[in-house]
gemmi code that builds the backbone of each chain (N, CA, C; Angstrom):
import gemmi

chains = {
    "A": [
        ("MET", (3.320, -19.840, -9.384), (2.151, -19.044, -9.718), (0.896, -19.644, -9.075)),
        ("THR", (0.850, -20.954, -9.021), (-0.318, -21.585, -8.439), (0.050, -22.210, -7.101)),
        ("ASP", (-0.952, -22.387, -6.274), (-0.777, -22.985, -4.960), (-1.490, -24.343, -4.975)),
        ("PRO", (-0.750, -25.436, -5.089), (-1.394, -26.742, -5.245), (-2.156, -27.173, -3.998)),
        ("GLY", (-1.965, -26.456, -2.890), (-2.629, -26.855, -1.660), (-3.993, -26.236, -1.452)),
        ("SER", (-4.486, -25.465, -2.420), (-5.736, -24.752, -2.218), (-6.911, -25.495, -2.816)),
        ("ALA", (-7.854, -25.849, -1.947), (-9.060, -26.531, -2.422), (-9.857, -25.620, -3.344)),
        ("ALA", (-9.945, -24.341, -2.994), (-10.708, -23.408, -3.817), (-10.065, -23.252, -5.192)),
        ("LEU", (-8.740, -23.198, -5.209), (-8.048, -23.021, -6.491), (-8.232, -24.243, -7.394)),
        ("ASP", (-8.262, -25.433, -6.802), (-8.493, -26.635, -7.613), (-9.809, -26.525, -8.382)),
        ("VAL", (-10.862, -26.110, -7.689), (-12.171, -25.977, -8.336), (-12.131, -24.860, -9.378)),
        ("ALA", (-11.524, -23.739, -9.012), (-11.445, -22.600, -9.930), (-10.714, -22.976, -11.222)),
        ("LEU", (-9.619, -23.729, -11.068), (-8.835, -24.107, -12.254), (-9.570, -25.139, -13.103)),
        ("ALA", (-10.279, -26.047, -12.461), (-11.051, -27.035, -13.221), (-12.141, -26.334, -14.032)),
        ("TYR", (-12.824, -25.390, -13.397), (-13.827, -24.578, -14.101), (-13.183, -23.813, -15.259)),
        ("HIS", (-12.039, -23.203, -14.984), (-11.365, -22.386, -16.002), (-10.941, -23.232, -17.206)),
        ("ARG", (-10.346, -24.396, -16.924), (-9.928, -25.284, -18.029), (-11.127, -25.692, -18.871)),
        ("ALA", (-12.248, -25.934, -18.201), (-13.433, -26.404, -18.932), (-13.958, -25.323, -19.880)),
        ("TRP", (-14.170, -24.107, -19.358), (-14.790, -23.097, -20.245), (-13.831, -22.602, -21.298)),
        ("THR", (-12.534, -22.513, -20.950), (-11.590, -22.094, -21.990), (-11.362, -23.210, -23.009)),
        ("GLY", (-11.737, -24.444, -22.646), (-11.703, -25.560, -23.590), (-13.027, -25.750, -24.313)),
        ("HIS", (-13.898, -24.744, -24.201), (-15.199, -24.725, -24.892), (-16.151, -25.817, -24.406)),
        ("ASP", (-15.889, -26.385, -23.197), (-16.788, -27.412, -22.671), (-17.659, -26.771, -21.586)),
        ("ILE", (-18.725, -26.114, -22.034), (-19.547, -25.349, -21.096), (-20.332, -26.284, -20.179)),
        ("GLU", (-20.648, -27.481, -20.646), (-21.339, -28.447, -19.773), (-20.463, -28.800, -18.578)),
        ("LEU", (-19.219, -29.158, -18.863), (-18.292, -29.493, -17.784), (-18.075, -28.276, -16.882)),
        ("ALA", (-17.913, -27.102, -17.470), (-17.695, -25.889, -16.671), (-18.842, -25.687, -15.681)),
        ("MET", (-20.070, -25.869, -16.152), (-21.226, -25.612, -15.287), (-21.339, -26.638, -14.160)),
        ("SER", (-20.677, -27.790, -14.313), (-20.704, -28.794, -13.233), (-19.931, -28.316, -12.008)),
        ("TYR", (-19.138, -27.270, -12.157), (-18.401, -26.689, -11.023), (-19.105, -25.461, -10.443)),
        ("VAL", (-20.291, -25.168, -10.942), (-21.000, -23.941, -10.561), (-22.230, -24.297, -9.725)),
        ("ALA", (-22.405, -23.619, -8.588), (-23.572, -23.849, -7.734), (-24.838, -23.361, -8.431)),
        ("ASP", (-25.936, -24.074, -8.201), (-27.209, -23.695, -8.817), (-27.602, -22.254, -8.468)),
        ("ASP", (-27.249, -21.845, -7.261), (-27.652, -20.507, -6.805), (-26.489, -19.511, -6.850)),
        ("ILE", (-25.578, -19.710, -7.795), (-24.441, -18.779, -7.919), (-24.925, -17.332, -8.029)),
        ("VAL", (-24.185, -16.449, -7.397), (-24.356, -15.006, -7.616), (-23.079, -14.520, -8.278)),
        ("CYS", (-23.223, -13.852, -9.408), (-22.066, -13.358, -10.154), (-22.194, -11.853, -10.345)),
        ("GLN", (-21.209, -11.126, -9.850), (-21.148, -9.681, -10.089), (-20.253, -9.473, -11.295)),
        ("ALA", (-20.859, -9.066, -12.398), (-20.156, -8.925, -13.670), (-20.287, -7.474, -14.139)),
        ("PRO", (-19.472, -7.058, -15.102), (-19.590, -5.673, -15.580), (-21.011, -5.271, -15.999)),
        ("PRO", (-21.770, -6.151, -16.677), (-23.120, -5.715, -17.046), (-24.096, -5.677, -15.875)),
        ("GLY", (-23.741, -6.259, -14.739), (-24.638, -6.247, -13.587), (-24.591, -7.546, -12.813)),
        ("ARG", (-25.571, -7.717, -11.951), (-25.610, -8.861, -11.052), (-26.423, -9.993, -11.681)),
        ("LEU", (-25.835, -11.181, -11.731), (-26.491, -12.358, -12.284), (-26.808, -13.310, -11.133)),
        ("GLU", (-28.017, -13.831, -11.106), (-28.396, -14.755, -10.032), (-28.867, -16.069, -10.616)),
        ("GLY", (-28.217, -17.155, -10.197), (-28.633, -18.492, -10.619), (-27.820, -18.979, -11.805)),
        ("ILE", (-27.713, -20.301, -11.911), (-26.832, -20.903, -12.905), (-27.338, -20.674, -14.330)),
        ("ALA", (-28.653, -20.541, -14.519), (-29.164, -20.319, -15.883), (-28.697, -18.957, -16.410)),
        ("ALA", (-28.811, -17.925, -15.559), (-28.353, -16.588, -15.967), (-26.842, -16.578, -16.172)),
        ("PHE", (-26.144, -17.293, -15.302), (-24.688, -17.338, -15.413), (-24.256, -18.039, -16.696)),
        ("ARG", (-24.933, -19.135, -17.007), (-24.612, -19.876, -18.221), (-24.898, -19.036, -19.475)),
        ("ALA", (-25.971, -18.277, -19.438), (-26.317, -17.411, -20.578), (-25.277, -16.315, -20.785)),
        ("PHE", (-24.575, -15.984, -19.701), (-23.515, -14.969, -19.764), (-22.199, -15.577, -20.260)),
        ("MET", (-21.800, -16.710, -19.671), (-20.488, -17.281, -19.975), (-20.481, -18.155, -21.224)),
        ("GLY", (-21.590, -18.790, -21.523), (-21.629, -19.700, -22.666), (-21.235, -19.018, -23.967)),
        ("PRO", (-21.869, -17.890, -24.300), (-21.509, -17.203, -25.547), (-20.051, -16.735, -25.556)),
        ("PHE", (-19.553, -16.303, -24.392), (-18.157, -15.858, -24.348), (-17.221, -17.029, -24.638)),
        ("SER", (-17.546, -18.180, -24.076), (-16.737, -19.374, -24.329), (-16.686, -19.692, -25.826)),
        ("GLN", (-17.791, -19.431, -26.514), (-17.884, -19.770, -27.933), (-17.022, -18.863, -28.817)),
        ("ILE", (-16.831, -17.616, -28.407), (-16.060, -16.682, -29.247), (-14.577, -16.676, -28.897)),
        ("LEU", (-14.195, -17.525, -27.947), (-12.803, -17.571, -27.482), (-11.914, -18.262, -28.518)),
        ("THR", (-10.809, -17.617, -28.870), (-9.886, -18.245, -29.821), (-8.556, -18.620, -29.164)),
        ("ARG", (-8.229, -17.994, -28.031), (-6.987, -18.316, -27.309), (-7.144, -17.887, -25.876)),
        ("SER", (-6.538, -18.607, -24.961), (-6.538, -18.150, -23.571), (-5.232, -18.552, -22.908)),
        ("GLU", (-4.840, -17.736, -21.949), (-3.613, -18.005, -21.200), (-3.805, -17.524, -19.774)),
        ("LEU", (-3.605, -18.420, -18.837), (-3.719, -18.065, -17.426), (-2.466, -17.292, -17.030)),
        ("ILE", (-2.635, -16.108, -16.434), (-1.450, -15.322, -16.077), (-1.282, -15.149, -14.571)),
        ("ALA", (-2.288, -15.509, -13.784), (-2.115, -15.557, -12.321), (-3.202, -16.445, -11.742)),
        ("ALA", (-2.846, -17.185, -10.703), (-3.799, -18.084, -10.047), (-3.353, -18.277, -8.606)),
        ("PHE", (-4.202, -17.837, -7.693), (-3.915, -17.989, -6.262), (-5.191, -18.425, -5.552)),
        ("GLY", (-5.021, -19.011, -4.371), (-6.210, -19.377, -3.614), (-5.908, -19.769, -2.191)),
        ("ASP", (-6.970, -19.822, -1.403), (-6.883, -20.375, -0.053), (-8.024, -21.380, 0.100)),
        ("ASP", (-8.484, -21.628, 1.322), (-9.490, -22.673, 1.521), (-10.800, -22.377, 0.805)),
        ("THR", (-11.180, -21.110, 0.741), (-12.522, -20.774, 0.264), (-12.549, -19.862, -0.954)),
        ("THR", (-11.424, -19.244, -1.269), (-11.408, -18.192, -2.284), (-10.260, -18.417, -3.260)),
        ("ALA", (-10.508, -18.165, -4.521), (-9.437, -18.200, -5.519), (-9.533, -16.949, -6.377)),
        ("VAL", (-8.397, -16.547, -6.904), (-8.353, -15.439, -7.854), (-7.611, -15.914, -9.091)),
        ("LEU", (-8.212, -15.709, -10.240), (-7.593, -16.035, -11.523), (-7.500, -14.765, -12.358)),
        ("MET", (-6.403, -14.639, -13.090), (-6.306, -13.595, -14.101), (-5.837, -14.259, -15.388)),
        ("TYR", (-6.411, -13.844, -16.505), (-6.107, -14.513, -17.768), (-6.185, -13.530, -18.920)),
        ("ASP", (-5.383, -13.853, -19.918), (-5.514, -13.207, -21.218), (-6.424, -14.064, -22.077)),
        ("THR", (-7.272, -13.422, -22.841), (-7.994, -14.168, -23.860), (-7.962, -13.379, -25.162)),
        ("ASP", (-7.967, -14.109, -26.249), (-8.281, -13.513, -27.542), (-9.664, -14.023, -27.920)),
        ("THR", (-10.481, -13.134, -28.484), (-11.823, -13.530, -28.903), (-12.022, -13.132, -30.362)),
        ("VAL", (-13.077, -13.634, -30.964), (-13.336, -13.325, -32.374), (-13.462, -11.817, -32.581)),
        ("PRO", (-14.292, -11.101, -31.776), (-14.395, -9.658, -32.048), (-13.235, -8.847, -31.476)),
        ("VAL", (-12.618, -9.312, -30.373), (-11.616, -8.504, -29.661), (-10.397, -9.361, -29.314)),
        ("PRO", (-9.240, -9.038, -29.879), (-8.024, -9.696, -29.398), (-7.587, -9.032, -28.090)),
        ("ASP", (-6.818, -9.747, -27.310), (-6.250, -9.166, -26.085), (-7.341, -8.628, -25.161)),
        ("ALA", (-8.186, -9.524, -24.680), (-9.282, -9.165, -23.775), (-9.066, -9.872, -22.443)),
        ("PRO", (-8.263, -9.284, -21.555), (-7.980, -9.970, -20.290), (-9.158, -9.898, -19.329)),
        ("GLY", (-9.174, -10.834, -18.391), (-10.205, -10.851, -17.357), (-9.616, -11.275, -16.027)),
        ("ALA", (-10.334, -10.945, -14.968), (-9.946, -11.379, -13.626), (-11.200, -11.806, -12.883)),
        ("GLU", (-11.052, -12.860, -12.107), (-12.181, -13.396, -11.348), (-11.771, -13.667, -9.908)),
        ("ARG", (-12.635, -13.312, -8.990), (-12.521, -13.817, -7.624), (-13.655, -14.809, -7.431)),
        ("LEU", (-13.308, -16.044, -7.107), (-14.300, -17.113, -6.994), (-14.399, -17.574, -5.545)),
        ("THR", (-15.602, -17.647, -5.033), (-15.835, -18.205, -3.706), (-16.395, -19.609, -3.884)),
        ("ILE", (-15.791, -20.576, -3.186), (-16.159, -21.979, -3.362), (-16.882, -22.476, -2.115)),
        ("ARG", (-18.002, -23.134, -2.326), (-18.775, -23.723, -1.227), (-19.147, -25.141, -1.629)),
        ("ASP", (-18.780, -26.126, -0.831), (-19.081, -27.533, -1.114), (-18.615, -27.931, -2.514)),
        ("GLY", (-17.443, -27.458, -2.889), (-16.840, -27.892, -4.141), (-17.358, -27.207, -5.390)),
        ("ARG", (-18.230, -26.226, -5.203), (-18.748, -25.496, -6.369), (-18.611, -23.991, -6.176)),
        ("ILE", (-18.665, -23.286, -7.278), (-18.504, -21.826, -7.251), (-19.837, -21.204, -6.841)),
        ("SER", (-19.856, -20.584, -5.663), (-21.111, -19.999, -5.164), (-21.174, -18.498, -5.424)),
        ("HIS", (-20.020, -17.887, -5.611), (-19.993, -16.454, -5.905), (-18.825, -16.168, -6.826)),
        ("MET", (-19.039, -15.279, -7.772), (-17.949, -14.856, -8.644), (-18.022, -13.347, -8.833)),
        ("ARG", (-16.877, -12.737, -8.714), (-16.735, -11.338, -9.092), (-15.837, -11.332, -10.311)),
        ("ILE", (-16.332, -10.882, -11.434), (-15.556, -10.923, -12.676), (-15.376, -9.506, -13.209)),
        ("ILE", (-14.160, -9.212, -13.614), (-13.819, -7.882, -14.114), (-13.211, -8.029, -15.505)),
        ("PHE", (-13.742, -7.294, -16.451), (-13.110, -7.170, -17.760), (-13.546, -5.838, -18.352)),
        ("ASP", (-12.892, -5.448, -19.415), (-13.154, -4.151, -20.039), (-14.183, -4.340, -21.145)),
        ("ARG", (-15.360, -3.743, -20.970), (-16.382, -3.868, -22.021), (-16.127, -2.949, -23.201)),
        ("ALA", (-15.280, -1.923, -23.010), (-15.123, -0.895, -24.047), (-14.752, -1.475, -25.421)),
        ("PRO", (-13.767, -2.372, -25.541), (-13.444, -2.875, -26.885), (-14.547, -3.750, -27.475)),
        ("PHE", (-15.322, -4.416, -26.626), (-16.453, -5.204, -27.140), (-17.549, -4.269, -27.648)),
        ("ASP", (-17.799, -3.182, -26.911), (-18.776, -2.187, -27.378), (-18.330, -1.593, -28.719)),
        ("ALA", (-17.033, -1.284, -28.820), (-16.512, -0.687, -30.057), (-16.629, -1.661, -31.224)),
        ("ALA", (-16.340, -2.938, -30.977), (-16.436, -3.948, -32.045), (-17.886, -4.107, -32.506)),
        ("ARG", (-18.808, -4.031, -31.535), (-20.226, -4.170, -31.869), (-20.677, -2.984, -32.721)),
        ("GLN", (-20.241, -1.778, -32.337), (-20.615, -0.582, -33.098), (-20.011, -0.608, -34.503)),
        ("ALA", (-18.758, -1.082, -34.592), (-18.110, -1.154, -35.905), (-18.838, -2.150, -36.804)),
        ("ALA", (-19.252, -3.280, -36.229), (-19.962, -4.300, -37.009), (-21.318, -3.762, -37.471)),
        ("ALA", (-21.991, -2.997, -36.583), (-23.311, -2.463, -36.910), (-23.242, -1.409, -38.002)),
        ("SER", (-22.098, -0.710, -38.100), (-21.992, 0.382, -39.066), (-21.456, -0.089, -40.413)),
        ("ARG", (-21.110, -1.383, -40.483), (-20.603, -1.902, -41.764), (-21.746, -2.201, -42.713)),
    ],
    "B": [
        ("MET", (-7.558, -14.034, 3.638), (-7.566, -13.364, 2.355), (-6.151, -12.964, 1.948)),
        ("THR", (-5.354, -12.567, 2.924), (-4.003, -12.151, 2.586), (-3.002, -13.178, 3.086)),
        ("ASP", (-1.856, -13.194, 2.473), (-0.787, -14.112, 2.845), (0.346, -13.268, 3.428)),
        ("PRO", (0.486, -13.239, 4.753), (1.456, -12.335, 5.359), (2.901, -12.730, 5.045)),
        ("GLY", (3.097, -13.915, 4.449), (4.458, -14.355, 4.178), (4.984, -13.958, 2.825)),
        ("SER", (4.216, -13.184, 2.059), (4.625, -12.881, 0.699), (5.312, -11.529, 0.607)),
        ("ALA", (6.563, -11.548, 0.163), (7.306, -10.294, -0.016), (6.645, -9.435, -1.085)),
        ("ALA", (6.197, -10.068, -2.154), (5.563, -9.303, -3.237), (4.265, -8.665, -2.754)),
        ("LEU", (3.507, -9.410, -1.969), (2.236, -8.875, -1.486), (2.453, -7.685, -0.548)),
        ("ASP", (3.501, -7.740, 0.259), (3.789, -6.610, 1.152), (3.960, -5.322, 0.346)),
        ("VAL", (4.714, -5.395, -0.730), (4.942, -4.211, -1.568), (3.638, -3.794, -2.252)),
        ("ALA", (2.916, -4.776, -2.765), (1.651, -4.484, -3.461), (0.668, -3.780, -2.527)),
        ("LEU", (0.579, -4.268, -1.298), (-0.371, -3.687, -0.348), (0.073, -2.293, 0.103)),
        ("ALA", (1.369, -2.103, 0.255), (1.863, -0.772, 0.631), (1.545, 0.242, -0.473)),
        ("TYR", (1.775, -0.170, -1.716), (1.420, 0.672, -2.867), (-0.091, 0.953, -2.884)),
        ("HIS", (-0.867, -0.095, -2.667), (-2.331, 0.038, -2.720), (-2.841, 0.994, -1.638)),
        ("ARG", (-2.328, 0.817, -0.412), (-2.748, 1.708, 0.677), (-2.398, 3.157, 0.363)),
        ("ALA", (-1.248, 3.353, -0.261), (-0.817, 4.729, -0.546), (-1.739, 5.396, -1.572)),
        ("TRP", (-1.968, 4.719, -2.701), (-2.754, 5.421, -3.734), (-4.217, 5.517, -3.353)),
        ("THR", (-4.759, 4.514, -2.674), (-6.155, 4.629, -2.235), (-6.284, 5.639, -1.098)),
        ("GLY", (-5.179, 5.971, -0.437), (-5.160, 7.029, 0.567), (-4.794, 8.381, -0.024)),
        ("HIS", (-4.812, 8.468, -1.357), (-4.561, 9.717, -2.099), (-3.128, 10.229, -1.921)),
        ("ASP", (-2.208, 9.352, -1.517), (-0.812, 9.785, -1.364), (-0.013, 9.245, -2.553)),
        ("ILE", (-0.093, 9.962, -3.665), (0.505, 9.464, -4.900), (2.038, 9.499, -4.813)),
        ("GLU", (2.583, 10.426, -4.038), (4.045, 10.460, -3.854), (4.522, 9.168, -3.199)),
        ("LEU", (3.871, 8.802, -2.111), (4.246, 7.563, -1.420), (4.018, 6.357, -2.330)),
        ("ALA", (2.898, 6.350, -3.040), (2.607, 5.222, -3.940), (3.735, 5.046, -4.965)),
        ("MET", (4.197, 6.147, -5.530), (5.221, 6.059, -6.581), (6.565, 5.590, -6.020)),
        ("SER", (6.767, 5.708, -4.715), (8.017, 5.221, -4.122), (8.108, 3.698, -4.172)),
        ("TYR", (7.006, 3.030, -4.446), (7.004, 1.572, -4.584), (7.057, 1.127, -6.046)),
        ("VAL", (7.202, 2.079, -6.950), (7.138, 1.787, -8.382), (8.525, 1.947, -9.006)),
        ("ALA", (8.950, 0.968, -9.794), (10.246, 1.034, -10.469), (10.221, 2.115, -11.542)),
        ("ASP", (11.350, 2.778, -11.727), (11.434, 3.843, -12.729), (11.062, 3.342, -14.122)),
        ("ASP", (11.393, 2.071, -14.393), (11.149, 1.517, -15.736), (9.936, 0.588, -15.758)),
        ("ILE", (8.962, 0.866, -14.896), (7.750, 0.030, -14.871), (7.131, -0.074, -16.262)),
        ("VAL", (6.642, -1.264, -16.558), (5.783, -1.465, -17.728), (4.406, -1.830, -17.202)),
        ("CYS", (3.399, -1.092, -17.638), (2.027, -1.326, -17.186), (1.135, -1.588, -18.388)),
        ("GLN", (0.520, -2.767, -18.392), (-0.476, -3.082, -19.420), (-1.838, -2.729, -18.843)),
        ("ALA", (-2.433, -1.680, -19.362), (-3.698, -1.151, -18.853), (-4.733, -1.181, -19.978)),
        ("PRO", (-6.014, -1.025, -19.645), (-7.023, -1.046, -20.710), (-6.756, -0.062, -21.846)),
        ("PRO", (-6.296, 1.166, -21.566), (-6.039, 2.061, -22.700), (-4.803, 1.711, -23.509)),
        ("GLY", (-3.943, 0.834, -22.999), (-2.745, 0.437, -23.741), (-1.558, 0.249, -22.825)),
        ("ARG", (-0.387, 0.194, -23.441), (0.842, -0.096, -22.711), (1.513, 1.204, -22.285)),
        ("LEU", (1.837, 1.282, -20.992), (2.502, 2.454, -20.439), (3.919, 2.060, -20.075)),
        ("GLU", (4.890, 2.874, -20.434), (6.286, 2.564, -20.131), (6.906, 3.699, -19.335)),
        ("GLY", (7.432, 3.363, -18.161), (8.132, 4.336, -17.333), (7.234, 4.952, -16.289)),
        ("ILE", (7.851, 5.392, -15.201), (7.084, 5.860, -14.045), (6.332, 7.160, -14.342)),
        ("ALA", (6.838, 7.994, -15.251), (6.131, 9.244, -15.547), (4.791, 8.952, -16.217)),
        ("ALA", (4.797, 8.041, -17.185), (3.550, 7.666, -17.863), (2.601, 6.980, -16.885)),
        ("PHE", (3.182, 6.140, -16.026), (2.354, 5.420, -15.059), (1.712, 6.398, -14.072)),
        ("ARG", (2.500, 7.348, -13.618), (1.983, 8.336, -12.677), (0.865, 9.182, -13.319)),
        ("ALA", (1.038, 9.514, -14.581), (0.021, 10.302, -15.285), (-1.287, 9.527, -15.435)),
        ("PHE", (-1.178, 8.201, -15.417), (-2.351, 7.326, -15.512), (-3.023, 7.172, -14.150)),
        ("MET", (-2.235, 6.845, -13.112), (-2.816, 6.519, -11.808), (-3.107, 7.751, -10.954)),
        ("GLY", (-2.330, 8.813, -11.126), (-2.524, 9.991, -10.288), (-3.944, 10.543, -10.374)),
        ("PRO", (-4.461, 10.795, -11.592), (-5.819, 11.330, -11.702), (-6.876, 10.375, -11.142)),
        ("PHE", (-6.631, 9.058, -11.325), (-7.604, 8.101, -10.781), (-7.634, 8.177, -9.261)),
        ("SER", (-6.464, 8.295, -8.668), (-6.387, 8.422, -7.214), (-7.172, 9.636, -6.729)),
        ("GLN", (-7.143, 10.710, -7.522), (-7.811, 11.954, -7.111), (-9.334, 11.859, -7.141)),
        ("ILE", (-9.885, 11.022, -8.040), (-11.352, 10.940, -8.141), (-11.932, 9.837, -7.262)),
        ("LEU", (-11.065, 9.171, -6.506), (-11.497, 8.055, -5.662), (-12.235, 8.570, -4.433)),
        ("THR", (-13.417, 8.006, -4.175), (-14.162, 8.417, -2.976), (-14.254, 7.299, -1.940)),
        ("ARG", (-14.053, 6.039, -2.366), (-14.097, 4.903, -1.439), (-13.348, 3.755, -2.084)),
        ("SER", (-12.687, 2.952, -1.280), (-12.070, 1.746, -1.826), (-12.115, 0.644, -0.791)),
        ("GLU", (-12.191, -0.579, -1.297), (-12.227, -1.754, -0.420), (-11.496, -2.890, -1.115)),
        ("LEU", (-10.510, -3.419, -0.440), (-9.759, -4.556, -0.983), (-10.611, -5.805, -0.841)),
        ("ILE", (-10.820, -6.554, -1.931), (-11.671, -7.740, -1.833), (-10.900, -9.036, -2.082)),
        ("ALA", (-9.664, -8.952, -2.537), (-8.815, -10.157, -2.605), (-7.368, -9.700, -2.695)),
        ("ALA", (-6.487, -10.460, -2.048), (-5.058, -10.131, -2.060), (-4.271, -11.411, -1.831)),
        ("PHE", (-3.483, -11.771, -2.837), (-2.658, -12.974, -2.746), (-1.285, -12.657, -3.313)),
        ("GLY", (-0.295, -13.469, -2.929), (1.023, -13.263, -3.502), (1.980, -14.384, -3.211)),
        ("ASP", (3.077, -14.379, -3.949), (4.185, -15.285, -3.670), (5.470, -14.451, -3.649)),
        ("ASP", (6.611, -15.037, -3.912), (7.862, -14.294, -3.782), (7.956, -13.101, -4.732)),
        ("THR", (7.419, -13.253, -5.930), (7.646, -12.247, -6.967), (6.380, -11.588, -7.508)),
        ("THR", (5.231, -12.178, -7.228), (3.992, -11.753, -7.876), (2.886, -11.586, -6.839)),
        ("ALA", (2.084, -10.566, -7.018), (0.902, -10.388, -6.173), (-0.291, -10.088, -7.073)),
        ("VAL", (-1.460, -10.443, -6.581), (-2.703, -10.099, -7.266), (-3.617, -9.419, -6.264)),
        ("LEU", (-4.134, -8.271, -6.639), (-5.090, -7.534, -5.820), (-6.376, -7.351, -6.612)),
        ("MET", (-7.495, -7.463, -5.914), (-8.775, -7.086, -6.501), (-9.456, -6.144, -5.514)),
        ("TYR", (-10.094, -5.109, -6.034), (-10.676, -4.101, -5.146), (-11.907, -3.487, -5.783)),
        ("ASP", (-12.806, -3.067, -4.901), (-13.917, -2.211, -5.290), (-13.485, -0.773, -5.085)),
        ("THR", (-13.866, 0.082, -5.999), (-13.705, 1.504, -5.735), (-14.981, 2.224, -6.141)),
        ("ASP", (-15.257, 3.291, -5.431), (-16.237, 4.272, -5.902), (-15.447, 5.488, -6.328)),
        ("THR", (-15.864, 6.096, -7.429), (-15.183, 7.291, -7.916), (-16.214, 8.393, -8.149)),
        ("VAL", (-15.750, 9.600, -8.331), (-16.664, 10.726, -8.536), (-17.576, 10.463, -9.742)),
        ("PRO", (-17.021, 10.079, -10.920), (-17.944, 9.883, -12.047), (-18.672, 8.538, -12.018)),
        ("VAL", (-18.050, 7.500, -11.428), (-18.595, 6.132, -11.520), (-18.551, 5.462, -10.142)),
        ("PRO", (-19.704, 5.134, -9.570), (-19.694, 4.304, -8.370), (-19.476, 2.846, -8.781)),
        ("ASP", (-18.993, 2.045, -7.871), (-18.845, 0.604, -8.124), (-17.978, 0.331, -9.353)),
        ("ALA", (-16.727, 0.732, -9.271), (-15.767, 0.546, -10.363), (-14.639, -0.366, -9.882)),
        ("PRO", (-14.845, -1.674, -9.960), (-13.817, -2.584, -9.442), (-12.625, -2.687, -10.379)),
        ("GLY", (-11.495, -3.088, -9.811), (-10.282, -3.288, -10.592), (-9.520, -4.496, -10.087)),
        ("ALA", (-8.647, -5.004, -10.939), (-7.771, -6.111, -10.556), (-6.389, -5.843, -11.125)),
        ("GLU", (-5.382, -6.176, -10.347), (-4.000, -5.958, -10.750), (-3.162, -7.194, -10.485)),
        ("ARG", (-2.328, -7.518, -11.432), (-1.241, -8.465, -11.167), (0.046, -7.653, -11.152)),
        ("LEU", (0.766, -7.707, -10.048), (1.970, -6.892, -9.870), (3.189, -7.793, -9.776)),
        ("THR", (4.211, -7.481, -10.548), (5.487, -8.180, -10.465), (6.460, -7.278, -9.718)),
        ("ILE", (7.105, -7.844, -8.709), (7.977, -7.053, -7.839), (9.431, -7.446, -8.097)),
        ("ARG", (10.266, -6.427, -8.278), (11.707, -6.647, -8.460), (12.441, -5.678, -7.553)),
        ("ASP", (13.296, -6.197, -6.683), (14.063, -5.349, -5.757), (13.163, -4.408, -4.956)),
        ("GLY", (12.034, -4.939, -4.520), (11.159, -4.174, -3.636), (10.274, -3.147, -4.310)),
        ("ARG", (10.308, -3.115, -5.647), (9.450, -2.169, -6.366), (8.651, -2.884, -7.466)),
        ("ILE", (7.593, -2.242, -7.878), (6.708, -2.822, -8.890), (7.323, -2.585, -10.266)),
        ("SER", (7.742, -3.676, -10.911), (8.401, -3.541, -12.213), (7.433, -3.788, -13.370)),
        ("HIS", (6.344, -4.487, -13.088), (5.333, -4.747, -14.124), (3.966, -4.790, -13.465)),
        ("MET", (2.991, -4.221, -14.149), (1.619, -4.309, -13.668), (0.696, -4.603, -14.825)),
        ("ARG", (-0.185, -5.539, -14.592), (-1.290, -5.779, -15.509), (-2.543, -5.350, -14.777)),
        ("ILE", (-3.232, -4.361, -15.277), (-4.409, -3.841, -14.580), (-5.635, -3.984, -15.467)),
        ("ILE", (-6.717, -4.454, -14.867), (-7.958, -4.696, -15.594), (-9.081, -3.936, -14.909)),
        ("PHE", (-9.809, -3.135, -15.670), (-11.046, -2.526, -15.184), (-11.918, -2.268, -16.390)),
        ("ASP", (-13.164, -1.948, -16.111), (-14.141, -1.747, -17.175), (-14.192, -0.265, -17.526)),
        ("ARG", (-13.781, 0.074, -18.748), (-13.817, 1.484, -19.152), (-15.217, 1.955, -19.525)),
        ("ALA", (-16.131, 1.007, -19.791), (-17.446, 1.379, -20.329), (-18.189, 2.403, -19.460)),
        ("PRO", (-18.283, 2.207, -18.137), (-19.030, 3.219, -17.357), (-18.317, 4.576, -17.300)),
        ("PHE", (-16.990, 4.583, -17.403), (-16.267, 5.863, -17.447), (-16.525, 6.574, -18.776)),
        ("ASP", (-16.544, 5.802, -19.860), (-16.871, 6.391, -21.169), (-18.279, 6.979, -21.146)),
        ("ALA", (-19.221, 6.215, -20.550), (-20.620, 6.671, -20.508), (-20.748, 7.941, -19.661)),
        ("ALA", (-20.018, 8.000, -18.544), (-20.079, 9.189, -17.685), (-19.501, 10.402, -18.411)),
        ("ARG", (-18.442, 10.169, -19.184), (-17.811, 11.264, -19.924), (-18.779, 11.795, -20.982)),
        ("GLN", (-19.433, 10.867, -21.687), (-20.396, 11.284, -22.723), (-21.580, 12.027, -22.120)),
        ("ALA", (-22.039, 11.538, -20.973), (-23.180, 12.195, -20.309), (-22.801, 13.607, -19.866)),
        ("ALA", (-21.575, 13.755, -19.356), (-21.119, 15.082, -18.923), (-20.986, 16.026, -20.124)),
        ("ALA", (-20.507, 15.480, -21.258), (-20.300, 16.299, -22.459), (-21.630, 16.765, -23.056)),
        ("SER", (-22.675, 15.980, -22.835), (-23.957, 16.310, -23.472), (-24.820, 17.194, -22.577)),
        ("ARG", (-24.319, 17.473, -21.374), (-25.120, 18.325, -20.477), (-24.937, 19.795, -20.839)),
    ],
}
model = gemmi.Model(1)
for chain_id, residues in chains.items():
    chain = gemmi.Chain(chain_id)
    for i, (resn, *xyz) in enumerate(residues, 1):
        res = gemmi.Residue()
        res.name, res.seqid = resn, gemmi.SeqId(i, " ")
        for name, pos in zip(("N", "CA", "C"), xyz):
            atom = gemmi.Atom()
            atom.name, atom.element = name, gemmi.Element(name[0])
            atom.pos, atom.b_iso = gemmi.Position(*pos), 0.0
            res.add_atom(atom)
        chain.add_residue(res)
    model.add_chain(chain)
structure = gemmi.Structure()
structure.add_model(model)
structure.setup_entities()
């Protein structure tokens, strides 16, 4: 499933282990200061915006499982299942571009619909 | 970006080219009769259910671009941007398991939120 020879994948997996282990400080050490992240809510620029996006998600994570991991010299792709406090079974996929050992670009895909539904259900209680 | 040595990736890319080229018949020729697909709306079992899911999406596609493609002997991962009639910029990611030259399992991730919003906007017009 994984390619041990990929420099990009090594960084991607180290980042992934850190945030899924709730260590957002360590996770951010793999992220470039000027990261650009294309996420479902829109485009995030810079590590502060990225941290504000990923930090809260890391906090609500109750389980994670990596289900695919591939990479080459500059690019890695990860796919994972996560369970979160509001939404069980919330998978995600990321394409990570690595520059000088850090993540300079990320394209992240996940389904916002169950999170929106959980938020609406909580608001109506 | 692609690994030309991967048998699984060859099948995944042939399937991808077919459905993004609006040739759903050809696309289904790469799909196992007993495919299991874990998609955002839920679990689909069998090629008829899968076709009913992917066929309409193929029809509303106006542009597609593959942005990552990796694979090994049995598994491939694709990530792509698509523009669709109701939603521009609707990326997706798939992990495909290949058995005997056909897709026997697919995990597909995309964001349903903009499709839900487009549907609601159309209903309120």
